C-alpha positions in Angstrom: 0.0 0.0 0.0 1.3 3.4 -1.0 -0.1 6.6 0.7 -0.2 9.5 -1.8 -1.9 12.2 0.2 -2.9 12.7 3.8 -5.4 15.5 4.6 -5.8 16.8 8.3 -7.4 19.5 10.2 -5.5 22.4 11.9 -6.6 25.4 13.8 -3.7 27.6 12.4 -2.5 27.5 8.9 0.1 30.3 9.6 1.7 28.5 12.4 1.6 25.2 10.5 3.2 26.8 7.6 6.1 28.2 9.8 6.7 24.8 11.4 6.7 22.7 8.3 8.3 25.3 5.9 10.8 27.0 8.1 11.6 24.4 10.8 11.5 21.2 8.6 12.2 23.0 5.2 9.4 21.3 3.4 8.1 22.8 0.1 4.7 24.4 0.0 2.9 23.2 -3.1 -0.6 24.6 -2.6 -1.8 27.5 -0.4 -5.1 29.1 0.0 -7.0 30.8 2.8 -8.4 27.2 3.7 -5.7 24.8 2.6 -1.9 24.3 2.9 -0.1 21.5 1.2 3.5 20.2 1.5 5.5 17.9 -0.6 7.1 15.2 1.6 9.0 12.9 -0.7 6.5 10.9 -2.9 3.5 12.0 -0.6 1.5 15.2 -0.1 0.7 16.4 3.4 -2.4 18.7 3.5 -3.8 20.8 6.2 -7.3 22.2 6.2 -8.3 25.1 8.3 -11.0 24.2 11.0 -12.6 26.7 13.6 -15.3 24.2 14.5 -13.0 21.5 16.0 -10.6 22.8 18.6 -7.1 21.2 18.7 -7.3 18.2 16.5 -4.4 15.9 17.1 -3.2 13.2 14.8 -0.4 10.6 14.6 1.4 10.0 11.3 4.9 8.9 10.2 7.5 9.6 7.6 9.9 7.0 6.3 13.4 7.9 6.2 16.5 6.1 4.8 17.4 3.0 6.8 21.0 4.4 7.6 19.9 7.9 8.6 18.0 7.3 11.9 20.7 8.9 14.2 21.5 11.6 11.7 17.7 12.4 11.5 17.4 12.6 15.2 20.4 14.9 15.4 18.9 17.1 12.6 15.6 17.3 14.4 17.1 18.6 17.6 16.3 22.3 18.0 13.7 22.1 15.2 11.0 20.3 17.0 10.2 18.9 20.5 11.5 15.5 20.6 9.4 12.9 22.5 11.3 10.4 24.8 9.8 6.9 25.4 11.9 6.7 28.4 14.0 9.5 30.2 16.5 10.6 27.7 15.9 7.7 25.3 14.5 8.7 21.9 15.0 5.8 19.6 12.4 3.0 19.8 13.2 -0.4 18.5 10.2 -2.2 16.9 11.9 -5.6 16.5 8.8 -7.4 15.3 8.6 -4.8 12.5 12.4 -4.8 11.9 12.1 -1.1 12.3 13.3 1.8 14.5 12.0 5.3 15.0 11.9 8.5 16.9 9.0 10.8 17.7 8.4 14.5 17.8 5.6 17.1 18.1 4.6 19.7 15.4 3.0 23.0 16.2 -0.4 21.5 16.4 0.6 19.0 19.0 0.4 16.2 16.4 2.6 13.2 17.2 4.9 12.7 14.3 7.4 9.8 13.8 10.5 9.3 11.6 10.9 5.6 10.9 13.3 3.3 9.3 12.2 0.0 7.9 15.2 -2.2 7.3 13.3 -4.7 5.1 13.0 -1.9 2.4 16.8 -1.6 2.1 16.8 2.1 1.2 20.3 3.1 2.1 21.5 6.5 0.8 24.8 8.4 0.9 23.4 12.0 1.0 23.5 14.0 4.3 20.2 14.1 6.1 17.9 17.0 5.0 14.3 17.6 4.3 14.8 15.6 1.3 15.3 12.6 3.6 11.6 12.5 4.2 10.9 9.8 1.6 7.0 9.6 2.1 4.2 9.4 4.5 4.1 5.7 5.5 1.6 5.8 8.4 -1.6 7.5 9.5 -3.5 6.9 12.6 -7.3 6.4 12.9 -9.3 6.1 16.1 -12.4 3.9 16.2 -14.7 2.7 19.0 -14.7 -0.7 17.3 -11.3 -1.4 16.1 -12.0 -4.8 14.5 -15.2 -3.5 13.0 -13.4 -0.5 11.5 -10.5 -2.7 10.2 -12.8 -5.2 8.7 -14.9 -2.6 6.9 -11.7 -0.9 5.5 -10.4 -4.3 4.4 -13.5 -5.2 2.6 -13.9 -1.9 0.9 -10.3 -1.3 -0.2 -8.9 -4.8 -0.4 -6.4 -4.1 2.4 -5.4 -6.6 5.1 -4.1 -6.8 8.6 -0.3 -6.0 8.8 1.4 -9.4 9.0 4.1 -8.1 11.5 1.6 -6.8 14.0 -0.6 -8.9 16.1 -4.4 -8.0 16.0 -5.7 -6.6 19.2 -9.1 -5.3 20.2 -7.6 -1.9 21.2 -5.0 -1.6 18.6 -4.5 -3.1 15.0 -2.6 -2.2 11.9 -3.5 -2.5 8.3 -1.3 -2.5 5.2 2.4 -3.4 4.5 5.8 -2.1 4.9 5.1 0.5 2.2 2.0 2.0 3.8 0.1 1.5 7.1 -3.2 2.5 8.8 -2.6 2.6 12.5 -5.9 2.0 14.2 -6.5 2.6 17.9 -9.5 2.8 20.3 -10.1 5.9 22.5 -8.9 4.1 25.6 -5.2 4.2 24.5 -2.7 7.0 24.4 -0.7 7.6 21.2 2.7 6.1 21.9 5.0 7.2 23.4 2.9 10.1 24.9 0.2 10.5 27.4 -2.0 12.1 24.7 -5.3 10.2 24.5 -6.1 9.0 21.0 -9.2 10.8 19.7 -11.0 10.6 16.3 -10.8 13.5 13.9 -11.8 14.0 10.3 -9.1 12.6 7.9 -8.9 12.1 4.2 -6.2 9.7 2.7 -5.5 8.9 -0.9 -3.7 5.8 -1.4 -3.0 3.0 -3.9 -3.4 -0.7 -3.1 -3.3 -3.7 -5.4 -3.0 -1.4 -8.4 -6.0 0.6 -7.6 -6.3 4.3 -6.4 -8.6 5.0 -3.5 -9.8 8.0 -1.5 -11.0 7.4 2.0 -12.6 9.9 4.1 -13.0 9.3 7.7 -15.7 11.4 9.5 -16.2 10.4 13.2 
């Protein structure tokens, strides 16, 4: 599964533009009074202005090259607030996924992740920069019935449960190493924070089994 576009809500386009453009050096590719879009590798990250919903908070992840995890963590220091999973420990080892990552907040309080997936074998020689954000590889959804949500998505879009992650009633994952839907219930916090997972409007454009899909989640 390949995620092409992720559309989220924000209460401030100007602050979001400053963070992603000035801090992370991402290129603005579309900008109106209601919409702000950035190029992130092969994916688009889009923010829609919302005054009706206060402080929408999401979780999503960027793939970075497998040999640039420590360089990426060093590059991010001073640009964003890093999130430790233990005191002074920032790199998380997901051994069952053969992946490692670190987390940080954006200006909206979204929980962002830079992740390396060793099975993708994407070593590069260039220094870490904004160009090292290869794509958006994960987007989180929050549902009161995790299995029900997952089964509906699988049936409609021909996705399947991620083979590397056990299915759980409060947390399950759909997709493959190239793109994942992270599905949580509202009784969990977004790892590695104390921020309770909550559902917010989300739109995702993705490709799966050679077909292009647009999924709109409206809780």
